[in-house]
LOLOVEX-490320 format. One record per atom (N, C-alpha, C): residue in three letters; x negated, y, z. Coordinates in steps of 0.05 Angstrom, whole numbers, padded with zeros to 5 digits, always signed. Layout:
BEGIN
ALAXYZ...
***
This chain:
BEGIN
UNK-00014-00026-00001UNK+00000-00004-00002UNK-00020+00027-00004UNK-00012+00043-00016UNK-00022+00073-00020UNK-00007+00096-00012UNK-00012+00115+00005UNK+00007+00131+00012UNK-00008+00153+00008UNK+00006+00178-00007UNK+00005+00204-00011UNK+00015+00224-00002UNK+00012+00251+00009UNK+00029+00268+00014UNK+00021+00297+00004UNK+00039+00310-00011UNK+00030+00333-00025UNK+00036+00355-00009UNK+00024+00377-00011UNK+00032+00407-00004UNK+00033+00409+00027UNK+00055+00421+00036UNK+00056+00427+00062UNK+00069+00402+00076UNK+00073+00386+00063UNK+00089+00356+00070UNK+00058+00342+00085UNK+00036+00354+00082UNK+00009+00339+00089UNK+00013+00334+00120UNK+00027+00346+00141UNK+00017+00346+00169UNK+00041+00326+00172UNK+00067+00321+00159UNK+00087+00299+00166UNK+00075+00278+00158UNK+00057+00278+00132UNK+00040+00254+00119UNK+00026+00243+00138UNK+00010+00257+00151UNK-00009+00247+00172UNK+00005+00230+00195UNK+00030+00241+00201UNK+00043+00226+00222UNK+00053+00198+00214UNK+00068+00195+00193UNK+00071+00173+00178UNK+00052+00156+00171UNK+00025+00166+00163UNK+00004+00147+00159UNK-00006+00137+00183UNK-00005+00148+00204UNK-00013+00140+00235UNK+00008+00120+00243UNK+00031+00123+00236UNK+00050+00100+00243UNK+00051+00075+00228UNK+00039+00078+00209UNK+00037+00054+00191UNK+00009+00040+00191UNK-00012+00057+00203UNK-00039+00048+00210UNK-00057+00051+00185UNK-00048+00075+00171UNK-00063+00079+00145UNK-00072+00107+00145UNK-00092+00110+00125UNK-00102+00143+00123UNK-00089+00152+00095UNK-00082+00170+00091UNK-00074+00188+00070UNK-00091+00180+00050UNK-00081+00174+00031UNK-00096+00173+00001UNK-00108+00202-00012UNK-00130+00208-00026UNK-00140+00231-00025UNK-00134+00236-00054UNK-00123+00258-00062UNK-00118+00274-00085UNK-00128+00307-00091UNK-00128+00309-00117UNK-00138+00335-00127UNK-00114+00356-00126UNK-00114+00378-00118UNK-00093+00395-00123UNK-00109+00423-00131UNK-00099+00432-00158UNK-00119+00452-00166UNK-00102+00473-00179UNK-00100+00497-00174UNK-00083+00519-00185UNK-00103+00537-00202UNK-00085+00545-00225UNK-00100+00560-00245UNK-00091+00588-00247UNK-00109+00608-00252UNK-00104+00642-00258UNK-00078+00642-00267UNK-00063+00628-00285UNK-00037+00636-00301UNK-00017+00620-00284UNK-00021+00613-00262UNK+00006+00603-00248UNK+00010+00572-00248UNK-00006+00558-00272UNK-00007+00532-00279UNK-00019+00512-00256UNK-00021+00490-00255UNK-00030+00476-00236UNK-00035+00445-00244UNK-00055+00433-00229UNK-00056+00401-00230UNK-00056+00385-00210UNK-00046+00361-00206UNK-00050+00342-00181UNK-00056+00323-00199UNK-00082+00308-00188UNK-00087+00281-00193UNK-00097+00263-00168UNK-00096+00236-00170UNK-00102+00216-00148UNK-00131+00214-00149UNK-00143+00216-00129UNK-00175+00210-00131UNK-00174+00186-00120UNK-00161+00175-00103UNK-00159+00145-00096UNK-00149+00126-00115UNK-00161+00101-00121UNK-00151+00087-00135UNK-00128+00077-00134UNK-00106+00069-00157UNK-00081+00069-00153UNK-00075+00045-00175UNK-00090+00039-00189UNK-00092+00016-00213UNK-00075-00010-00195UNK-00055-00018-00201UNK-00035-00048-00193UNK-00029-00042-00164UNK-00033-00020-00156UNK-00028-00017-00127UNK+00005-00010-00124UNK+00020-00012-00097UNK+00044-00003-00096UNK+00038+00025-00083UNK+00051+00047-00093UNK+00041+00076-00086UNK+00065+00088-00077UNK+00064+00106-00050UNK+00088+00118-00044UNK+00075+00147-00038UNK+00092+00166-00050UNK+00087+00201-00050UNK+00111+00210-00031UNK+00102+00224-00009UNK+00118+00241+00005UNK+00116+00270-00005UNK+00140+00284-00007UNK+00140+00312-00014UNK+00167+00319-00007UNK+00167+00340+00009UNK+00187+00353+00020UNK+00195+00372+00007UNK+00218+00374-00003UNK+00223+00395-00030UNK+00241+00423-00014UNK+00225+00434-00001UNK+00236+00463+00011UNK+00216+00485+00004UNK+00225+00507+00001UNK+00211+00531-00009UNK+00195+00539+00019UNK+00170+00548+00016UNK+00152+00564+00044UNK+00138+00586+00028UNK+00122+00595+00047UNK+00109+00620+00038UNK+00090+00617+00008UNK+00080+00597+00006UNK+00065+00589-00019UNK+00076+00579-00038UNK+00093+00558-00036UNK+00110+00549-00063UNK+00140+00548-00057UNK+00151+00556-00081UNK+00181+00555-00079UNK+00190+00524-00088UNK+00218+00517-00084UNK+00226+00496-00081UNK+00222+00484-00112UNK+00226+00497-00133UNK+00221+00492-00161UNK+00194+00478-00168UNK+00180+00502-00152UNK+00141+00493-00158UNK+00136+00470-00144UNK+00147+00461-00118UNK+00146+00435-00109UNK+00153+00412-00120UNK+00181+00419-00132UNK+00192+00396-00152UNK+00176+00389-00172UNK+00166+00409-00188UNK+00151+00403-00212UNK+00120+00391-00203UNK+00110+00397-00180UNK+00086+00385-00174UNK+00088+00359-00168UNK+00115+00350-00152UNK+00118+00324-00150UNK+00120+00306-00171UNK+00139+00322-00196UNK+00142+00302-00219UNK+00111+00297-00233UNK+00094+00318-00236UNK+00076+00315-00259UNK+00054+00291-00233UNK+00053+00293-00209UNK+00040+00280-00196UNK+00048+00253-00195UNK+00076+00241-00197UNK+00091+00216-00199UNK+00080+00209-00230UNK+00080+00223-00253UNK+00071+00216-00276UNK+00045+00218-00277UNK+00027+00222-00266UNK-00003+00218-00264UNK-00005+00189-00253UNK+00007+00184-00232UNK+00005+00160-00220UNK+00011+00134-00235UNK+00032+00139-00252UNK+00040+00121-00269UNK+00020+00118-00298UNK+00010+00140-00306UNK-00008+00133-00326UNK-00036+00123-00316UNK-00037+00125-00284UNK-00062+00117-00272UNK-00059+00083-00267UNK-00038+00075-00282UNK-00036+00044-00276UNK-00027+00034-00251UNK-00007+00052-00234UNK+00005+00047-00205UNK+00027+00017-00217UNK+00024+00001-00203UNK+00039-00016-00205UNK+00068-00015-00199UNK+00072+00004-00179UNK+00107+00011-00172UNK+00100+00037-00153UNK+00110+00054-00164UNK+00115+00082-00151UNK+00141+00088-00139UNK+00142+00102-00109UNK+00166+00103-00093UNK+00156+00136-00084UNK+00184+00155-00090UNK+00178+00181-00086UNK+00197+00179-00059UNK+00182+00192-00034UNK+00197+00193-00010UNK+00202+00221-00008UNK+00229+00232-00001UNK+00235+00257-00001UNK+00249+00265+00030UNK+00233+00274+00047UNK+00242+00281+00076UNK+00266+00301+00070UNK+00258+00319+00053UNK+00287+00336+00048UNK+00283+00334+00011UNK+00305+00336+00012UNK+00315+00332-00025UNK+00328+00362-00030UNK+00315+00374-00048UNK+00329+00403-00053UNK+00349+00394-00075UNK+00369+00411-00078UNK+00390+00408-00099UNK+00416+00386-00091UNK+00407+00373-00070UNK+00423+00354-00061UNK+00455+00358-00057UNK+00455+00382-00042UNK+00483+00399-00045UNK+00500+00404-00066UNK+00487+00402-00093UNK+00502+00409-00114UNK+00506+00382-00124UNK+00529+00367-00120UNK+00533+00340-00130UNK+00560+00336-00142UNK+00573+00360-00143UNK+00603+00355-00153UNK+00608+00389-00173UNK+00622+00389-00192UNK+00634+00414-00202UNK+00655+00422-00188UNK+00652+00451-00172UNK+00669+00462-00162UNK+00686+00488-00182UNK+00666+00494-00199UNK+00673+00508-00217UNK+00676+00506-00250UNK+00687+00512-00267UNK+00684+00504-00293UNK+00654+00508-00304UNK+00646+00484-00317UNK+00621+00485-00327UNK+00602+00483-00309UNK+00603+00479-00284UNK+00587+00482-00267UNK+00564+00454-00269UNK+00536+00458-00261UNK+00518+00441-00261UNK+00521+00417-00245UNK+00506+00390-00247UNK+00512+00374-00230UNK+00483+00370-00224UNK+00467+00388-00210UNK+00437+00392-00206UNK+00426+00364-00194UNK+00437+00353-00172UNK+00427+00330-00160UNK+00424+00305-00181UNK+00443+00303-00199UNK+00440+00287-00221UNK+00413+00290-00242UNK+00414+00318-00247UNK+00387+00329-00264UNK+00361+00320-00251UNK+00360+00328-00225UNK+00336+00316-00209UNK+00331+00291-00210UNK+00352+00272-00208UNK+00351+00242-00212UNK+00342+00238-00237UNK+00346+00246-00260UNK+00345+00237-00286UNK+00317+00248-00291UNK+00305+00273-00282UNK+00276+00275-00286UNK+00259+00259-00270UNK+00262+00247-00246UNK+00249+00230-00230UNK+00246+00202-00242UNK+00271+00194-00255UNK+00275+00166-00263UNK+00259+00164-00294UNK+00254+00193-00309UNK+00242+00187-00336UNK+00215+00184-00332UNK+00202+00186-00306UNK+00178+00181-00302UNK+00166+00157-00292UNK+00184+00140-00292UNK+00183+00110-00285UNK+00178+00106-00257UNK+00193+00117-00243UNK+00194+00116-00213UNK+00212+00092-00207UNK+00203+00075-00198UNK+00217+00049-00183UNK+00238+00054-00165UNK+00231+00074-00140UNK+00252+00075-00117UNK+00249+00105-00111UNK+00270+00120-00102UNK+00271+00146-00092UNK+00283+00141-00061UNK+00270+00151-00043UNK+00281+00151-00016UNK+00289+00175-00007UNK+00309+00187+00003UNK+00310+00211+00018UNK+00321+00207+00045UNK+00311+00228+00058UNK+00325+00226+00088UNK+00350+00248+00095UNK+00371+00235+00103UNK+00395+00252+00111UNK+00405+00270+00089UNK+00413+00262+00069UNK+00424+00274+00046UNK+00453+00284+00049UNK+00463+00306+00036UNK+00490+00315+00045UNK+00509+00302+00038UNK+00507+00283+00014UNK+00526+00264+00010UNK+00512+00234-00004UNK+00505+00223+00018UNK+00493+00201+00006UNK+00505+00182-00018UNK+00535+00178-00016UNK+00542+00163-00043UNK+00538+00180-00070UNK+00540+00203-00068UNK+00535+00219-00087UNK+00503+00219-00097UNK+00490+00216-00072UNK+00452+00215-00084UNK+00452+00191-00094UNK+00467+00165-00080UNK+00457+00142-00099UNK+00469+00138-00122UNK+00491+00146-00130UNK+00505+00146-00152UNK+00494+00164-00173UNK+00475+00186-00168UNK+00458+00195-00188UNK+00438+00183-00200UNK+00429+00170-00186UNK+00405+00149-00202UNK+00409+00126-00206UNK+00400+00121-00235UNK+00404+00092-00245UNK+00384+00073-00238UNK+00361+00083-00225UNK+00341+00065-00216UNK+00350+00066-00178UNK+00333+00053-00168UNK+00340+00045-00134UNK+00334+00073-00125UNK+00355+00078-00104UNK+00356+00100-00086UNK+00369+00088-00062UNK+00348+00100-00042UNK+00352+00092-00016UNK+00357+00118+00000UNK+00379+00117+00014UNK+00386+00141+00034UNK+00379+00129+00067UNK+00362+00144+00076UNK+00357+00138+00105UNK+00369+00162+00123UNK+00387+00149+00137UNK+00401+00170+00159UNK+00380+00179+00185UNK+00380+00205+00195UNK+00369+00203+00217UNK+00381+00200+00243UNK+00402+00190+00239UNK+00425+00184+00265UNK+00410+00169+00290UNK+00390+00154+00285UNK+00375+00138+00304UNK+00356+00153+00325UNK+00343+00172+00308UNK+00326+00190+00320UNK+00336+00210+00335UNK+00359+00226+00326UNK+00373+00240+00339UNK+00388+00234+00366UNK+00401+00200+00361UNK+00412+00191+00378UNK+00391+00186+00405UNK+00369+00177+00399UNK+00349+00170+00424UNK+00342+00197+00438UNK+00342+00222+00419UNK+00333+00247+00435UNK+00355+00258+00452UNK+00382+00256+00443UNK+00404+00266+00458UNK+00410+00250+00478UNK+00409+00223+00477UNK+00412+00204+00504UNK+00395+00208+00526UNK+00365+00216+00509UNK+00343+00220+00534UNK+00353+00247+00549UNK+00368+00269+00536UNK+00365+00291+00556UNK+00395+00289+00566UNK+00411+00271+00572UNK+00438+00272+00582UNK+00435+00264+00615UNK+00452+00271+00633UNK+00452+00265+00657UNK+00464+00237+00658UNK+00463+00218+00684UNK+00480+00194+00680UNK+00503+00204+00679UNK+00524+00188+00664UNK+00556+00191+00667UNK+00557+00214+00655UNK+00542+00234+00638UNK+00554+00254+00630UNK+00568+00253+00608UNK+00596+00261+00606UNK+00617+00256+00584UNK+00610+00268+00558UNK+00615+00256+00535UNK+00599+00268+00508UNK+00619+00269+00497UNK+00624+00281+00471UNK+00639+00286+00449UNK+00620+00294+00423UNK+00625+00274+00404UNK+00609+00281+00373UNK+00624+00296+00359UNK+00614+00317+00353UNK+00633+00339+00333UNK+00621+00341+00304UNK+00637+00338+00285UNK+00632+00345+00262UNK+00642+00374+00250UNK+00624+00387+00241UNK+00630+00412+00234UNK+00654+00416+00212UNK+00655+00399+00197UNK+00675+00397+00178UNK+00689+00367+00171UNK+00705+00362+00156UNK+00719+00341+00152UNK+00696+00325+00133UNK+00685+00335+00116UNK+00663+00318+00098UNK+00643+00306+00117UNK+00632+00319+00139UNK+00613+00304+00155UNK+00623+00282+00176UNK+00654+00276+00172UNK+00657+00255+00193UNK+00649+00230+00196UNK+00640+00222+00175UNK+00624+00194+00174UNK+00597+00193+00188UNK+00584+00221+00182UNK+00554+00229+00195UNK+00560+00229+00232UNK+00583+00245+00233UNK+00586+00246+00265UNK+00596+00217+00276UNK+00612+00203+00258UNK+00621+00177+00273UNK+00596+00155+00272UNK+00575+00160+00257UNK+00550+00144+00260UNK+00535+00148+00286UNK+00534+00176+00289UNK+00522+00185+00311UNK+00534+00180+00339UNK+00562+00181+00337UNK+00579+00171+00356UNK+00576+00141+00363UNK+00573+00122+00341UNK+00572+00096+00348UNK+00540+00088+00358UNK+00518+00101+00350UNK+00493+00104+00361UNK+00490+00108+00388UNK+00499+00130+00398UNK+00503+00141+00426UNK+00518+00124+00441UNK+00542+00112+00438UNK+00558+00087+00446UNK+00539+00070+00452UNK+00524+00056+00438UNK+00505+00034+00441UNK+00482+00043+00459UNK+00472+00067+00454UNK+00448+00078+00480UNK+00458+00075+00504UNK+00486+00086+00508UNK+00493+00099+00531UNK+00514+00073+00545UNK+00515+00056+00530UNK+00526+00037+00538UNK+00563+00040+00550UNK+00566+00064+00539UNK+00600+00073+00547UNK+00610+00086+00521UNK+00636+00090+00522UNK+00650+00103+00499UNK+00643+00136+00501UNK+00636+00140+00470UNK+00628+00169+00468UNK+00657+00177+00445UNK+00668+00202+00451UNK+00690+00208+00437UNK+00673+00226+00412UNK+00702+00228+00393UNK+00694+00242+00366UNK+00714+00260+00364UNK+00708+00282+00353UNK+00721+00303+00341UNK+00712+00315+00310UNK+00729+00338+00302UNK+00719+00351+00280UNK+00735+00376+00270UNK+00718+00392+00256UNK+00727+00418+00256UNK+00745+00417+00227UNK+00766+00426+00223UNK+00778+00433+00199UNK+00766+00460+00183UNK+00768+00457+00162UNK+00758+00481+00143UNK+00778+00492+00127UNK+00786+00516+00123UNK+00807+00525+00106UNK+00793+00554+00095UNK+00811+00556+00072UNK+00801+00580+00052UNK+00826+00597+00050UNK+00812+00617+00056UNK+00837+00647+00061UNK+00822+00671+00045UNK+00832+00683+00026UNK+00827+00703+00007UNK+00801+00696-00007UNK+00796+00672-00013UNK+00774+00663-00031UNK+00752+00658-00011UNK+00752+00655+00015UNK+00729+00650+00033UNK+00732+00627+00046UNK+00714+00610+00049UNK+00714+00586+00071UNK+00712+00594+00091UNK+00727+00583+00114UNK+00721+00596+00143UNK+00729+00566+00160UNK+00719+00562+00180UNK+00718+00542+00206UNK+00749+00540+00214UNK+00763+00525+00214UNK+00794+00526+00226UNK+00791+00511+00254UNK+00809+00501+00261UNK+00813+00491+00288UNK+00803+00465+00292UNK+00795+00461+00315UNK+00786+00433+00330UNK+00802+00406+00330UNK+00798+00390+00324UNK+00812+00366+00318UNK+00802+00345+00340UNK+00811+00341+00358UNK+00803+00328+00381UNK+00794+00340+00405UNK+00788+00328+00428UNK+00787+00340+00455UNK+00759+00338+00466UNK+00747+00362+00472UNK+00724+00367+00479UNK+00720+00376+00510UNK+00746+00382+00518UNK+00749+00396+00546UNK+00735+00379+00569UNK+00715+00391+00584UNK+00699+00376+00604UNK+00677+00363+00598UNK+00672+00362+00566UNK+00648+00345+00559UNK+00628+00362+00548UNK+00599+00349+00541UNK+00577+00363+00524UNK+00590+00355+00492UNK+00589+00374+00483UNK+00597+00371+00452UNK+00574+00373+00436UNK+00567+00348+00420UNK+00542+00352+00402UNK+00555+00357+00374UNK+00548+00377+00366UNK+00559+00383+00335UNK+00530+00372+00319UNK+00541+00356+00295UNK+00521+00342+00285UNK+00524+00348+00250UNK+00502+00356+00237UNK+00509+00366+00209UNK+00480+00354+00193UNK+00480+00358+00169UNK+00460+00350+00156UNK+00437+00369+00150UNK+00448+00398+00148UNK+00432+00417+00147UNK+00434+00443+00159UNK+00420+00458+00178UNK+00434+00486+00183UNK+00415+00504+00167UNK+00430+00520+00152UNK+00419+00542+00132UNK+00423+00569+00148UNK+00439+00589+00148UNK+00448+00610+00158UNK+00454+00609+00180UNK+00468+00588+00191UNK+00478+00581+00219UNK+00504+00582+00227UNK+00520+00594+00205UNK+00545+00607+00213UNK+00564+00585+00219UNK+00560+00558+00206UNK+00582+00540+00212UNK+00577+00526+00238UNK+00553+00524+00245UNK+00548+00519+00270UNK+00558+00536+00294UNK+00548+00564+00289UNK+00559+00581+00312UNK+00585+00581+00316UNK+00606+00580+00291UNK+00629+00580+00294UNK+00639+00551+00307UNK+00632+00533+00299UNK+00640+00507+00312UNK+00632+00510+00343UNK+00609+00515+00348UNK+00602+00518+00378UNK+00617+00535+00391UNK+00628+00557+00379UNK+00646+00577+00394UNK+00673+00568+00398UNK+00678+00549+00378UNK+00709+00537+00382UNK+00706+00518+00403UNK+00688+00502+00406UNK+00680+00483+00420UNK+00683+00492+00455UNK+00668+00514+00454UNK+00669+00529+00482UNK+00694+00541+00486UNK+00708+00552+00467UNK+00737+00564+00473UNK+00756+00536+00481UNK+00750+00518+00478UNK+00757+00496+00481UNK+00755+00478+00503UNK+00740+00490+00522UNK+00732+00481+00543UNK+00705+00459+00552UNK+00688+00456+00527UNK+00667+00445+00530UNK+00646+00456+00550UNK+00633+00436+00569UNK+00615+00441+00587UNK+00587+00455+00579UNK+00580+00444+00554UNK+00560+00457+00539UNK+00559+00448+00509UNK+00545+00456+00492UNK+00543+00449+00468UNK+00515+00447+00459UNK+00509+00420+00445UNK+00482+00416+00433UNK+00487+00413+00406UNK+00467+00422+00389UNK+00470+00422+00359UNK+00449+00404+00343UNK+00454+00386+00324UNK+00436+00369+00313UNK+00435+00372+00284UNK+00420+00379+00271UNK+00416+00379+00242UNK+00388+00368+00233UNK+00389+00347+00210UNK+00363+00334+00200UNK+00349+00359+00196UNK+00360+00377+00179UNK+00342+00399+00161UNK+00343+00423+00167UNK+00322+00437+00181UNK+00325+00460+00192UNK+00318+00483+00171UNK+00334+00492+00153UNK+00326+00517+00136UNK+00325+00540+00148UNK+00341+00550+00165UNK+00341+00576+00178UNK+00337+00598+00158UNK+00351+00603+00140UNK+00349+00623+00121UNK+00362+00643+00132UNK+00353+00666+00123UNK+00369+00690+00133UNK+00398+00692+00126UNK+00416+00698+00153UNK+00408+00714+00172UNK+00411+00695+00196UNK+00401+00674+00198UNK+00395+00651+00220UNK+00387+00667+00241UNK+00368+00680+00246UNK+00356+00690+00271UNK+00375+00707+00283UNK+00400+00729+00266UNK+00414+00741+00279UNK+00438+00726+00290UNK+00448+00705+00267UNK+00476+00693+00271UNK+00476+00673+00296UNK+00448+00659+00300UNK+00447+00642+00327UNK+00437+00652+00349UNK+00430+00676+00347UNK+00423+00691+00370UNK+00441+00689+00398UNK+00464+00694+00395UNK+00485+00697+00414UNK+00502+00669+00408UNK+00497+00648+00400UNK+00513+00625+00388UNK+00514+00608+00418UNK+00541+00597+00422UNK+00536+00581+00447UNK+00526+00556+00440UNK+00499+00555+00435UNK+00488+00525+00435UNK+00464+00527+00458UNK+00465+00508+00476UNK+00444+00511+00492UNK+00412+00494+00479UNK+00416+00472+00461UNK+00401+00458+00452UNK+00402+00454+00418UNK+00378+00462+00406UNK+00389+00454+00377UNK+00363+00441+00362UNK+00369+00414+00357UNK+00352+00392+00351UNK+00355+00393+00319UNK+00328+00394+00311UNK+00322+00385+00282UNK+00298+00376+00277UNK+00295+00360+00255UNK+00274+00343+00249UNK+00249+00361+00231UNK+00223+00343+00232UNK+00203+00356+00222UNK+00204+00354+00196UNK+00229+00351+00178UNK+00226+00350+00149UNK+00223+00375+00134UNK+00230+00398+00151UNK+00224+00424+00145UNK+00215+00440+00171UNK+00190+00452+00170UNK+00186+00465+00193UNK+00195+00493+00196UNK+00207+00500+00220UNK+00222+00525+00225UNK+00207+00548+00224UNK+00193+00557+00201UNK+00176+00577+00200UNK+00184+00601+00200UNK+00211+00598+00188UNK+00224+00630+00184UNK+00240+00636+00204UNK+00237+00628+00232UNK+00246+00624+00259UNK+00234+00643+00272UNK+00239+00672+00282UNK+00217+00691+00294UNK+00218+00680+00329UNK+00202+00688+00338UNK+00199+00679+00362UNK+00217+00695+00378UNK+00235+00682+00398UNK+00257+00691+00418UNK+00273+00670+00422UNK+00295+00678+00425UNK+00322+00658+00439UNK+00325+00638+00421UNK+00324+00644+00400UNK+00335+00619+00381UNK+00307+00596+00380UNK+00283+00612+00370UNK+00265+00588+00370UNK+00267+00575+00401UNK+00267+00585+00419UNK+00267+00575+00445UNK+00280+00554+00451UNK+00304+00551+00437UNK+00325+00533+00441UNK+00321+00514+00420UNK+00306+00511+00398UNK+00297+00496+00381UNK+00280+00468+00388UNK+00290+00447+00382UNK+00276+00425+00390UNK+00264+00407+00366UNK+00243+00402+00358UNK+00231+00386+00335UNK+00233+00360+00342UNK+00252+00341+00328UNK+00248+00310+00331UNK+00234+00301+00307UNK+00211+00282+00314UNK+00199+00273+00289UNK+00214+00255+00279UNK+00214+00254+00246UNK+00226+00230+00234UNK+00202+00215+00222UNK+00179+00218+00226UNK+00154+00196+00216UNK+00157+00176+00226UNK+00163+00164+00248UNK+00168+00139+00257UNK+00186+00123+00233UNK+00208+00141+00232UNK+00235+00131+00217UNK+00226+00129+00184UNK+00207+00146+00173UNK+00202+00141+00149UNK+00179+00124+00147UNK+00162+00116+00170UNK+00146+00092+00166UNK+00157+00070+00163UNK+00179+00065+00178UNK+00196+00044+00183UNK+00206+00037+00153UNK+00221+00051+00138UNK+00225+00052+00116UNK+00208+00046+00090UNK+00189+00055+00096UNK+00161+00052+00076UNK+00158+00023+00078UNK+00150+00012+00102UNK+00137-00015+00111UNK+00160-00031+00098UNK+00184-00028+00105UNK+00207-00044+00095UNK+00209-00055+00065UNK+00204-00029+00055UNK+00204-00028+00022UNK+00182-00049+00013UNK+00163-00038+00027UNK+00133-00052+00016UNK+00137-00082+00018UNK+00149-00095+00040UNK+00157-00118+00045UNK+00176-00131+00034UNK+00196-00115+00019UNK+00215-00123+00009UNK+00240-00129+00027UNK+00242-00119+00050UNK+00266-00117+00064UNK+00284-00097+00067UNK+00307-00101+00083UNK+00328-00081+00078UNK+00324-00060+00094UNK+00336-00037+00091UNK+00331-00011+00102UNK+00363-00007+00116UNK+00384-00029+00115UNK+00409-00027+00124UNK+00416-00014+00143UNK+00399-00026+00170UNK+00404-00017+00195UNK+00390+00003+00208UNK+00378+00020+00192UNK+00352+00036+00197UNK+00369+00061+00216UNK+00399+00061+00214UNK+00413+00086+00222UNK+00424+00071+00257UNK+00418+00046+00260UNK+00430+00034+00288UNK+00423+00051+00312
***
């Protein structure tokens, strides 16, 4: 097995490699004066089972599109260098939210990304906690594996609870109900007692989408709001306010990918959220020092990714990684 990590994903890649007992394979990344670039493997990859980590988020150095192109070119270089099998491992997959047409002539961006990856002969694409797992898998004609972050968040949440503390898992919208139910089941297993479930309605008024009423009972419990992404934070903040108004003792938020785009610092500053758990798929570099950053806890998905890579290499199933 050979493992590469590109761009800013290197720090996460080092943790994944350590969990696998490996050393990251060497590659060259070179930028040219006109904005072009090249990446090539230095490590021998001929006839090898190769895995490439690249988290597709924008940062201070590279845009989402730049990281995507670098990934595509590197995957192509690996195939040209004779790799027996190439697997793309995407801790955060950009464009996954655009998986349906909501307006006439809308693009299906998630499918176009899938087609570009497939065109380079990639045998399998792995993504962590995508917006819609079914849409992600259906976008690919080659093998696509979705890895939920449920288990790592369940472990972190359970460890921070006091014995016997009542808990309700809340989805901030009906579309995330299955994700919330998976976390509820995982917490029930870890705590050895039943965990309740609730969800927020969403409604459209005057052309704008807003959070509606809470369906379920959170009174006297710790409400855990779970989502795949926290972007501006407005959905989490509104859901937390509603949980608080319905009598929740405290509110915890868990989101796999902390993008924290503006105006997240302002929106979440006064949000009724005691703790906010996010994974290390995207470093929270956009958060300024202060009350919001102080409430954010980073939960590493490196062991989870390492398990997925190890199972793929051995030909084992990834089906129970969310338990």
